[in-house]
Each structure stands twice: as C-alpha cells, then as structure tokens.
C-alpha positions as CSV (number, residue, x, y, z in Angstrom):
1,M,13.8,31.1,24.6
2,Q,15.8,33.0,21.9
3,K,14.1,33.6,18.6
4,R,16.1,32.1,15.7
5,H,16.6,34.1,12.5
6,Y,16.9,32.4,9.1
7,T,18.2,33.8,5.8
8,A,15.9,34.3,2.9
9,D,17.8,31.6,0.9
10,F,17.3,29.1,3.7
11,K,13.6,29.8,3.8
12,K,13.3,29.5,0.0
13,E,15.2,26.2,0.0
14,A,12.9,24.8,2.7
15,V,9.8,25.9,0.9
16,K,11.2,24.3,-2.3
17,M,11.6,21.0,-0.5
18,L,8.0,21.2,0.5
19,I,6.4,22.4,-2.8
20,I,8.7,21.1,-5.5
21,E,10.2,18.0,-4.1
22,G,7.0,17.1,-2.3
23,I,8.7,16.2,1.1
24,S,6.3,16.3,4.0
25,V,6.4,19.2,6.4
26,K,7.3,16.8,9.3
27,E,10.2,15.4,7.3
28,V,11.6,18.8,6.4
29,S,11.1,20.0,9.9
30,E,13.2,17.1,11.3
31,Q,15.9,17.5,8.6
32,L,16.3,21.3,9.1
33,G,15.5,21.6,12.7
34,V,12.7,24.1,12.1
35,S,9.2,23.8,13.7
36,T,6.4,22.7,11.5
37,K,4.4,25.9,12.3
38,V,7.2,28.0,10.9
39,L,7.4,25.9,7.8
40,Y,3.7,26.3,7.2
41,V,4.0,30.1,7.6
42,W,7.0,30.2,5.1
43,R,5.1,28.1,2.6
44,Q,2.0,30.3,2.8
45,K,4.1,33.5,2.4
46,Y,5.9,32.0,-0.6
47,L,2.6,31.1,-2.2
48,D,1.2,34.6,-1.5
49,E,4.3,36.2,-3.1
50,M,4.0,34.0,-6.1
51,E,0.3,34.8,-6.3
52,A,1.1,38.5,-6.3
53,N,3.7,38.2,-9.0
54,N,1.5,35.9,-11.1
55,P,0.5,37.4,-14.4
56,E,-3.2,37.8,-14.8
57,G,-5.0,35.0,-16.6
58,S,-2.5,32.3,-15.7
59,V,-3.1,29.5,-13.2
60,S,-2.7,30.4,-9.5
61,P,0.4,29.0,-7.7
62,K,-1.9,27.9,-4.9
63,V,-4.0,25.9,-7.3
64,L,-0.9,24.4,-8.9
65,A,0.4,23.4,-5.4
66,A,-2.9,21.8,-4.4
67,E,-3.0,20.0,-7.8
68,N,0.6,18.9,-7.3
69,A,-0.1,17.5,-3.9
70,E,-3.2,15.6,-5.2
71,L,-1.2,14.1,-8.0
72,R,1.5,13.0,-5.6
73,K,-1.1,11.2,-3.5
74,Q,-2.5,9.5,-6.6
75,L,1.0,8.5,-7.7
76,A,1.8,7.1,-4.3
77,K,-1.4,5.0,-4.4
78,S,-0.7,3.7,-7.8
79,Q,2.8,2.7,-6.8
80,R,1.4,0.8,-3.8
81,M,-1.2,-0.9,-6.0
82,N,1.6,-1.9,-8.5
83,A,3.7,-3.2,-5.6
84,I,0.7,-5.4,-4.6
85,L,0.4,-6.8,-8.1
86,K,4.2,-7.4,-8.4
87,N,4.3,-9.2,-5.0
88,C,1.4,-11.5,-5.7
89,G,1.8,-12.9,-9.2
90,L,-1.7,-14.3,-8.6
91,L,-3.7,-11.8,-10.6
92,Q,-5.7,-14.4,-12.5
93,Q,-5.7,-17.1,-9.9
94,R,-8.7,-18.5,-8.1
95,R,-10.4,-16.5,-5.4
96,L,-9.0,-18.7,-2.6
97,L,-5.5,-17.9,-3.5
98,Q,-6.3,-14.2,-3.8
99,Y,-7.9,-14.2,-0.4
100,Q,-4.9,-16.0,1.1
101,L,-2.7,-13.4,-0.5
102,I,-4.6,-10.6,1.1
103,Q,-4.5,-12.3,4.5
104,N,-0.7,-12.8,4.2
105,N,0.0,-9.2,3.2
106,C,-2.4,-7.3,5.3
107,S,0.4,-6.0,7.5
108,E,2.2,-4.4,4.4
109,F,-0.8,-3.1,2.4
110,T,-4.4,-2.1,3.3
111,V,-7.2,-4.6,2.6
112,K,-9.0,-2.0,0.6
113,E,-6.0,-1.4,-1.8
114,M,-5.4,-5.2,-2.3
115,C,-9.0,-5.9,-3.0
116,E,-9.1,-3.0,-5.4
117,S,-5.9,-4.2,-7.1
118,L,-7.1,-7.8,-7.4
119,R,-10.6,-6.6,-8.5
120,I,-12.4,-8.5,-5.8
121,S,-14.9,-7.2,-3.2
122,R,-13.9,-6.5,0.3
123,S,-17.1,-8.0,1.5
124,G,-16.2,-11.3,-0.2
125,Y,-12.8,-11.3,1.5
126,Y,-14.3,-10.7,4.9
127,D,-17.0,-13.3,4.3
128,W,-14.2,-15.8,3.4
129,L,-12.2,-14.8,6.5
130,C,-15.1,-15.5,8.8
131,R,-16.3,-18.6,7.0
132,V,-16.5,-21.9,8.9
133,P,-15.0,-24.8,7.0
134,S,-17.6,-27.1,5.5
135,A,-17.9,-30.8,6.3
136,R,-16.6,-31.6,2.8
137,H,-13.6,-29.4,3.3
138,I,-12.8,-31.1,6.6
139,Q,-13.1,-34.5,5.0
140,D,-10.9,-33.5,2.0
141,K,-8.2,-32.2,4.4
142,A,-8.3,-35.5,6.4
143,F,-7.9,-37.4,3.1
144,K,-4.9,-35.3,2.1
145,E,-3.3,-35.9,5.4
146,R,-3.9,-39.7,5.1
147,I,-2.5,-39.7,1.5
148,G,0.6,-37.9,2.8
149,E,1.0,-40.4,5.6
150,L,0.7,-43.4,3.2
151,Y,3.2,-41.8,0.8
152,E,5.7,-41.3,3.6
153,Q,5.3,-44.8,4.9
154,A,6.0,-46.1,1.4
155,K,9.1,-43.9,1.4
156,G,7.9,-42.0,-1.6
157,R,7.6,-45.1,-3.8
158,Y,3.8,-45.3,-4.0
159,G,1.9,-44.0,-7.0
160,Y,-1.8,-43.2,-7.0
161,C,-3.0,-46.8,-7.5
162,P,-1.6,-48.3,-4.3
163,I,-2.6,-45.3,-2.3
164,Y,-6.1,-45.5,-3.8
165,H,-6.4,-49.1,-2.8
166,H,-5.2,-48.4,0.7
167,L,-7.8,-45.8,1.1
168,Q,-10.6,-48.1,0.0
C-alpha cells in the first residue's frame, strides 16, 4: 500500500475541525478520508507545538483542549435535557403522566436523563413500570369502559345523571 502525503495546511485544517469545531475524530476521518490513527497523531503534534510556543505562565493548550471537550459534553447533555423538557410539557404534572412520558420516550432519550430532567427518581419509575395494577385500578378501568359503552349507546346524548342511574 502506498503511503499518502498531506500538506501542512490540510493537516492544520483537519486538526482545527477536531479541536476548534469539536467534530469527532470518526466524523473527520470519514469526511476527509484519513484514518483515525493519523488524525490522533496530527492532533497530538499540533498540541505539542502549541505547548512549545506557549508563553510561560499561561494556560496549556492541552488543558484548554480537555476543558473544551468537557464543556462540549456538558452542553450536549444540557441540550438533550432541554429537549426532554420541551417535548414533554408535563413538568409539573402528576407522577403517572411523568412515568408514561418516560416510557413513551425511552427510545429517544435515556431513562436517567429524563428522570433527572423531571426531577424524579429512577427507582420510582422502575417501581411503577413493574407494578401490578391494584384491584381498585382494575375496577375503575371497568367502570370507565362501561360508562363509555353507555355513552355510545345513547349516541352521545346522555349526561352524568342517566349514566349514573344505569350503573346503579
């Protein structure tokens, strides 16, 4: 296999995509057609050069790059958590609705992030998820179904009084 040679400008632009723009090594590798190992080497050389040219007493470029990466992670997490809150609109609703929200959106967001955003415990959610319906809950559900049937039979003309009398 023939070894490929890249210009200094090409290498510098690739490293800027990694460090300044925050694009992942994998994405830059796919965009530019350069192996990830080569990109890691270029990034390290760039940081070493910056370190050597760095005036004494100022913050190290390696430290700044690490801090930048950490801040990008925090920003991404905050954006995901904001998306959870925007999607739900149930921030102050009852727990049952919050648990149902988590169940409905677990493919899009992690349970941990949703619980954190809604300020509820994961253990409470998992307890709700595994909970067997109580006898009262089953009875209430049957009543709701029966009320719906009576309402449909009356073609939507019944109010609560006739329905109540039918249920007695």
